[in-house]
C-alpha angles and dihedrals in degrees: 000000000000127000120237119236108239099220141085124245091252090069097051121094134178135218127187121205122192133192141161096238141018095256092053092047090050090052092048091049092050090050092047091049091049091049092049100040091138093058124086112230112224098184144346122204128186115219122181112212121181111304094342136071120230129199118199113204122192113194142167117250138175116278109245120213122201120201125194 
């Protein structure tokens, strides 16, 4: 049984981190998480691509409203 994510698509954001090796990607992920401590991470997925490693982060953020 899977749990539903209680949010709408308008509140989900993505970030992609890239690095040449696992240690550098780990350091970049730690820095990103520290910088975004107020955001709830929904998922993180590692995706190798060519010579680099990529980490896709899906997280919840505040909905921003622009008024004219």
